[in-house]
C-alpha positions as CSV (number, residue, x, y, z in Angstrom):
1,M,106.4,151.0,111.1
2,A,104.6,151.8,107.9
3,T,100.8,151.6,108.2
4,S,98.4,150.1,105.7
5,S,97.3,153.4,104.5
6,D,100.9,154.4,103.7
7,T,101.5,151.3,101.7
8,S,98.2,151.7,99.6
9,D,99.3,155.2,98.8
10,Q,102.6,154.1,97.4
11,N,100.9,151.5,95.2
12,V,98.8,154.2,93.6
13,K,100.3,154.9,90.1
14,S,101.3,158.5,90.0
15,R,99.8,160.7,87.2
16,R,102.7,162.9,87.0
17,P,104.2,162.9,83.6
18,A,107.6,161.3,83.0
19,E,110.7,163.4,83.7
20,S,111.6,164.2,80.2
21,A,112.1,167.5,78.4
22,F,109.2,166.7,76.1
23,K,106.7,165.7,78.7
24,Q,107.8,168.4,81.1
25,Q,107.6,171.1,78.3
26,R,111.3,172.1,78.8
27,L,112.2,171.8,74.9
28,P,114.0,174.9,73.5
29,A,111.6,177.2,71.6
30,W,112.1,179.9,69.1
31,Q,109.8,182.9,68.9
32,P,110.3,184.9,65.7
33,I,110.3,188.7,66.2
34,L,108.7,190.2,63.1
35,T,110.5,193.4,62.1
36,A,110.7,195.4,58.8
37,G,114.1,193.6,58.2
38,T,112.5,190.3,58.0
39,V,108.9,190.9,56.8
40,L,109.8,193.2,53.8
41,P,112.2,190.9,52.1
42,T,109.6,188.1,52.4
43,F,107.0,190.2,50.6
44,F,109.4,191.1,47.8
45,V,110.8,187.5,47.4
46,I,107.2,186.2,47.1
47,G,106.2,189.0,44.5
48,I,109.4,188.5,42.4
49,A,109.0,184.7,42.4
50,F,105.3,184.4,41.9
51,I,104.9,186.8,39.0
52,P,107.2,185.0,36.6
53,V,105.6,181.7,37.5
54,G,102.1,183.0,36.8
55,I,103.1,184.4,33.6
56,G,104.7,181.1,32.5
57,L,101.4,179.2,33.6
58,L,99.3,181.8,31.6
59,Y,101.6,181.2,28.5
60,F,101.2,177.5,28.6
61,S,97.5,177.8,29.1
62,D,97.1,180.1,26.1
63,E,99.1,177.6,24.0
64,V,96.1,175.3,24.3
65,K,93.6,175.5,21.5
66,E,90.0,174.9,22.4
67,K,86.6,174.9,20.7
68,V,83.4,174.6,22.9
69,I,80.0,173.8,21.3
70,D,76.9,173.9,23.4
71,Y,74.5,171.3,21.9
72,T,71.9,171.2,24.7
73,D,69.1,172.7,22.6
74,C,70.1,171.2,19.2
75,V,67.0,170.5,16.9
76,K,66.0,167.1,15.6
77,E,66.9,166.3,12.0
78,D,64.0,167.2,9.7
79,E,61.7,168.1,12.5
80,N,60.9,171.4,14.3
81,I,61.5,170.1,17.8
82,S,64.6,170.0,20.1
83,C,66.0,166.6,20.9
84,A,65.8,167.5,24.6
85,E,62.0,167.8,24.2
86,Y,61.7,164.9,21.9
87,I,63.3,162.4,24.4
88,K,61.3,163.8,27.0
89,Q,58.1,162.9,25.2
90,N,59.4,159.6,23.9
91,F,61.4,157.8,26.6
92,L,64.6,156.0,25.1
93,A,63.5,157.0,21.5
94,P,66.6,157.8,19.3
95,C,67.1,161.5,18.3
96,T,69.9,162.7,16.0
97,C,70.8,166.3,15.5
98,R,73.7,168.1,13.6
99,L,75.6,171.3,14.2
100,D,77.9,173.1,11.8
101,F,81.0,174.7,13.2
102,N,84.3,176.1,12.1
103,L,87.7,175.9,13.4
104,T,89.4,179.2,12.8
105,E,92.9,178.0,13.4
106,D,94.9,174.7,13.2
107,F,94.8,172.5,16.1
108,K,98.2,171.1,16.1
109,G,99.6,168.1,18.1
110,D,97.5,165.6,20.0
111,V,93.7,166.5,19.9
112,Y,91.2,165.3,22.3
113,F,87.4,165.3,22.5
114,Y,85.6,166.0,25.8
115,Y,82.0,166.1,26.8
116,G,80.9,168.7,29.4
117,L,78.1,169.0,31.8
118,S,77.0,171.8,34.1
119,N,74.7,172.1,37.2
120,Y,75.3,168.3,37.6
121,Y,76.3,167.4,41.1
122,Q,78.2,164.3,41.0
123,N,79.8,165.2,44.4
124,H,76.4,164.5,46.3
125,R,77.3,162.1,49.1
126,R,74.5,159.6,48.4
127,Y,75.4,159.6,44.7
128,V,79.2,159.1,45.3
129,K,78.4,156.1,47.7
130,S,76.0,154.5,45.3
131,R,78.2,151.8,43.8
132,D,79.5,148.3,44.5
133,D,83.4,148.3,44.2
134,N,83.4,144.5,44.9
135,Q,81.1,144.0,42.1
136,L,83.2,146.2,39.7
137,L,86.3,144.1,40.5
138,G,84.4,141.3,38.8
139,R,83.3,139.5,42.0
140,L,79.6,139.1,40.9
141,S,77.0,138.5,43.7
142,M,73.3,138.0,43.5
143,T,73.1,140.5,46.4
144,P,74.7,143.7,45.4
145,S,75.9,146.1,48.1
146,T,73.0,147.9,49.8
147,D,74.7,151.3,48.9
148,C,73.3,150.7,45.3
149,Q,69.6,151.2,46.5
150,P,67.4,152.0,44.8
151,F,69.2,150.8,41.8
152,Q,70.1,147.5,43.3
153,F,67.5,145.2,41.6
154,V,65.3,145.3,38.5
155,D,62.5,142.8,38.3
156,D,64.0,140.9,41.2
157,K,67.2,140.5,39.3
158,P,70.6,142.1,40.6
159,V,71.6,145.0,38.5
160,A,75.3,144.9,37.0
161,P,76.7,147.5,37.3
162,C,74.5,148.7,40.2
163,G,74.1,152.2,41.7
164,A,73.2,155.7,40.7
165,I,76.6,156.5,39.2
166,A,76.4,153.6,36.7
167,N,72.6,154.1,36.0
168,S,73.3,157.7,35.0
169,L,76.1,156.9,32.6
170,F,76.6,159.4,29.9
171,N,75.4,157.9,26.6
172,D,75.4,160.5,23.9
173,T,77.2,159.5,20.8
174,L,79.3,162.3,19.4
175,T,80.9,162.3,15.8
176,V,82.9,164.9,14.1
177,H,82.9,165.0,10.3
178,S,85.3,167.1,8.2
179,L,83.7,168.7,5.2
180,E,87.0,169.5,3.5
181,L,88.2,165.9,3.7
182,N,84.6,164.5,3.4
183,T,85.3,161.9,6.3
184,D,84.7,161.5,9.9
185,V,87.5,162.4,12.2
186,P,89.0,159.0,13.3
187,V,89.2,158.4,17.0
188,F,90.2,156.0,19.5
189,R,87.6,154.7,22.3
190,T,90.4,153.5,24.5
191,G,93.3,155.2,26.3
192,I,91.0,157.6,27.9
193,A,90.8,156.3,31.4
194,W,93.4,156.3,34.1
195,S,95.6,153.4,33.8
196,S,95.5,152.8,37.6
197,D,91.7,152.6,37.4
198,K,91.7,150.1,34.6
199,Q,94.5,148.0,36.1
200,F,93.2,147.9,39.9
201,K,89.6,149.0,40.2
202,F,87.7,147.5,37.2
203,R,87.8,143.8,36.2
204,N,85.6,141.6,34.4
205,P,84.6,138.1,35.6
206,P,86.3,135.3,34.0
207,G,84.6,133.6,31.0
208,D,82.3,134.8,28.5
209,L,80.7,138.0,29.5
210,K,77.3,137.3,28.1
211,V,77.1,133.9,30.0
212,E,78.5,135.7,33.2
213,F,75.9,138.4,33.0
214,A,73.0,136.3,32.0
215,N,71.4,136.3,35.5
216,F,71.9,140.1,36.0
217,S,69.8,143.0,34.6
218,K,71.2,146.1,33.0
219,P,70.7,149.6,34.7
220,V,67.3,151.1,34.0
221,N,68.5,154.0,31.9
222,W,70.9,151.9,29.8
223,R,70.0,151.1,26.1
224,V,72.4,148.1,25.8
225,N,73.8,145.5,28.1
226,V,77.1,145.8,29.8
227,W,78.7,143.3,27.5
228,E,77.5,145.5,24.5
229,L,79.0,148.8,25.3
230,D,81.7,148.6,22.5
231,P,80.6,146.2,19.8
232,E,83.7,146.9,17.8
233,N,86.1,146.1,20.5
234,P,85.4,143.1,22.8
235,D,88.1,144.0,25.1
236,N,86.5,147.2,25.9
237,N,83.2,145.7,27.1
238,G,81.9,144.9,30.6
239,F,83.3,146.6,33.6
240,R,86.5,147.5,31.7
241,N,84.7,149.7,29.2
242,E,86.7,153.0,29.4
243,D,83.6,155.2,29.0
244,L,82.2,153.6,32.1
245,I,85.5,153.9,33.9
246,V,85.7,157.6,33.2
247,W,82.3,158.2,34.3
248,M,82.7,156.2,37.5
249,R,85.4,158.6,38.6
250,T,83.0,161.3,40.0
251,A,83.7,165.1,39.5
252,A,84.3,167.3,42.4
253,L,82.4,170.4,41.0
254,P,79.1,170.8,39.4
255,T,80.5,172.1,36.2
256,F,83.0,169.5,34.7
257,R,84.2,167.9,31.6
258,K,85.3,164.2,31.0
259,L,87.5,162.9,28.3
260,Y,85.5,161.3,25.5
261,R,87.7,160.3,22.7
262,R,91.5,160.7,21.3
263,V,91.9,161.6,17.7
264,D,93.8,158.9,15.8
265,H,96.6,160.9,14.2
266,S,98.0,157.8,12.2
267,K,95.2,158.4,9.5
268,D,95.7,160.5,6.4
269,G,94.8,164.1,6.7
270,F,95.0,164.1,10.5
271,S,98.7,163.2,11.2
272,K,99.4,166.8,12.4
273,G,96.1,167.5,14.2
274,L,93.0,169.1,13.0
275,T,93.2,171.6,10.2
276,K,91.1,174.8,10.3
277,G,87.9,174.7,8.2
278,P,84.3,173.5,8.3
279,Y,83.1,170.7,10.3
280,V,79.8,169.0,11.4
281,L,79.1,167.6,14.8
282,T,76.5,164.8,14.6
283,V,74.9,163.8,18.0
284,A,73.0,160.8,18.9
285,Y,71.1,162.6,21.6
286,N,70.3,160.4,24.4
287,Y,71.1,162.1,27.8
288,P,68.6,164.4,29.3
289,V,69.8,167.4,31.3
290,T,67.1,170.1,30.8
291,D,65.0,168.8,33.6
292,F,67.5,170.0,36.2
293,D,68.6,173.1,34.1
294,G,71.7,171.4,33.1
295,R,73.8,172.2,30.0
296,K,75.7,169.9,27.7
297,T,79.0,170.9,25.7
298,F,81.3,169.1,23.2
299,I,84.9,170.3,23.5
300,I,87.8,170.0,21.1
301,S,91.1,170.6,22.7
302,T,94.8,170.2,22.5
303,T,97.1,170.1,25.4
304,S,100.3,171.9,26.6
305,L,103.2,170.8,28.9
306,L,101.1,171.4,31.9
307,G,97.9,169.8,30.6
308,G,94.7,171.4,29.4
309,K,93.5,175.0,29.3
310,N,93.2,176.4,32.8
311,P,94.1,180.1,33.1
312,F,93.1,180.2,36.9
313,L,96.3,179.0,38.5
314,G,98.2,181.5,36.4
315,V,96.0,184.4,37.3
316,A,96.2,183.5,41.1
317,Y,100.0,183.5,41.0
318,V,100.1,186.9,39.1
319,V,97.6,188.5,41.6
320,V,99.3,187.1,44.7
321,G,102.7,188.3,43.6
322,T,101.4,191.7,42.6
323,L,99.7,192.0,45.8
324,C,102.9,191.1,47.8
325,L,104.9,193.6,45.7
326,L,102.4,196.4,46.4
327,L,102.3,195.6,50.0
328,G,106.1,195.4,50.2
329,I,106.5,198.9,48.6
330,V,103.8,200.4,50.9
331,L,105.2,199.0,54.0
332,L,108.8,200.0,52.9
333,V,107.6,203.7,52.5
334,I,105.8,203.6,55.9
335,H,108.9,202.1,57.5
336,V,111.5,204.6,55.9
337,R,109.2,207.7,56.8
338,C,107.6,206.8,60.1
339,S,109.4,204.1,62.2
340,K,112.3,204.2,64.6
341,S,115.4,202.4,64.0
342,T,116.0,198.8,65.3
343,T,118.5,200.1,67.9
344,E,116.0,202.5,69.4
345,M,113.3,199.8,69.7
346,I,115.7,197.4,71.4
347,N,117.0,199.9,73.9
348,V,113.6,200.6,75.4
349,N,113.7,201.3,79.2
350,P,111.3,202.7,81.8
351,R,112.5,206.1,81.1
352,T,111.9,206.1,77.3
353,P,109.3,208.7,76.5
354,Y,106.1,207.6,74.7
355,S,105.7,209.1,71.3
């Protein structure tokens, strides 16, 4: 007769894993044996494959024409003071400067304008979080997300758009003038943001923007209201302004560039790109960077099949391929001159002498 203790032992659930090949660790396994016959071909294949790919990447990168102009310390028109110093002394006061430059070769095809910033850490955790995505979808609330603090309220009015990212929006105005054609280079202010961002992440509230934002304050560092960002194009105002959308996609590295404008190639004189010759860059200087030892640049660039100019990937492929080829050659010489045959290594027994 079974006792009560035997019955209780049978009711206790066993911790033994189920009887399966996986849980009992009886699955077939493969352990590769690294020999010269398997390792050396791998090195040579990687070297032979990587070097041509790297050369191709370098070729496409070199096809991109690029002109970089550092305008951080440009001097205010008709005054012997830099705009950086001037706006530091006169908060939100306008400052205009001009820089002459030359394009030494034709920029053929589609031409793009970028602005670049350095020593600017958009990847800081608190900075990246400082936004209200619900608000940017057009769902206005009188109590923005607490992530926006301390850029959540101004004079007891909610800020739209709130947060540190929006408050620090890049607001220099950059204009390029062709001296040969005696006209400004025509540009598009739209088509610079990711279509997915504009379609899914940024929407305006329904109705007239000025009325919808009447109870909201603009960010502290902004010169205009959110519905006045592009006075020439009403559809490019509010949260759907593409300059704002581009800026809100934060950069991963402290030195970065963002797309500013696209050249309008439908205009006379610019159908094939930008011709070589003298130009003038006019800057409405508003954005301070010298306080944190930052630099500002204006970049004129074309693109290639693989995008913008970036030789790093090509150099990396060539370097890795070259190293693999060299290692393969060195190991092949060592194998031929010093190693035993595979048959000798396999037929090892207790009487095999050490050598």
